[in-house]
N, C-alpha and C positions, 0 to 999 in steps of 0.2 A: 610401442608405437606412440608417437606424440600427436595429440590432437592439434590441428591447425585451424586457422580461420583467415578470411580475407580482410586485409586492412588497406583502406584507400590512403595513399600518400599523395598530398598535393604540394607542388613546388612553386615557389614564387621568386621572381627576380633572378639573382645569381644562381639559386638552386635549380631553377628551370633551365638556365643556360647549361649548367654542369650536367644535368640529367638528360637534356635533350627532349624533355617533355614537361607538361604541366601537371599531369596526374598519372598514376599507375596503381595497380593493385598487387600487393604482395601477400603470399601465403606464409604466415608466421605462426609460431606457437600461441596457444590460447592466452597464456600469461605473458604477454609481450610488454616490454618497457620502452621508453624513449631511447635508451641505450641500445636495445636490441634492434630497433628500427634503424637507428643511425648506423650501426655496424652492417646491417643488411644492405642499406642504401649505398654506403661507402664501398662495400665489396662489389656491388652491382655496377656502380658508375665511376669508380676509380679515384685517383688522387685529387682531381679538381673538386669533386664532390666532398671528399674527406676534409679539404680545407674550408669549404663553405660550412659544413656541419660543425666545425670547431667553434664558429662564431654565431651560429644560428640559434634562434629561439624556436620553440615548438608550440603550436596551438592545439590543445586537446579540448574539444567542445568549445567552451568559452574561456578556458584557462590558458594563459601564456606561461610557459615554463622553460627552464633550462636543466631541470632535474632529470638526470639519466635514469633514475629509478622510478620515475612516474609511470603509472600504468596507462597503456594506450587502449582506447576503445576501438570503434570501427573506422575512425579517420584521424589522421594527423597531418597538420600543415607545417611545412618547413619554411621558416621565415628568416632569411638572412638579414643583416642590418641593411636598412634602406638609407640612401643618401638623398639630399635635396631639402626643400623646405618651402 
């Protein structure tokens, strides 16, 4: 049996549009990576979300990353590219 934990996923801009929500909690394995969260979110929300995730950056605490192997804590923010200025 795999131990799991709750991870809060927060969505912004196009990610919120693709998911239909701004936040949700997923039960994922204890040793979860950005890649694991991306795969779970894409499976849950479909092709539109998968496209967003390909270009998104992820905020882990105060660290911005695109590294799929980065370990995830209790919360991850999905940040697609923002337009404007």
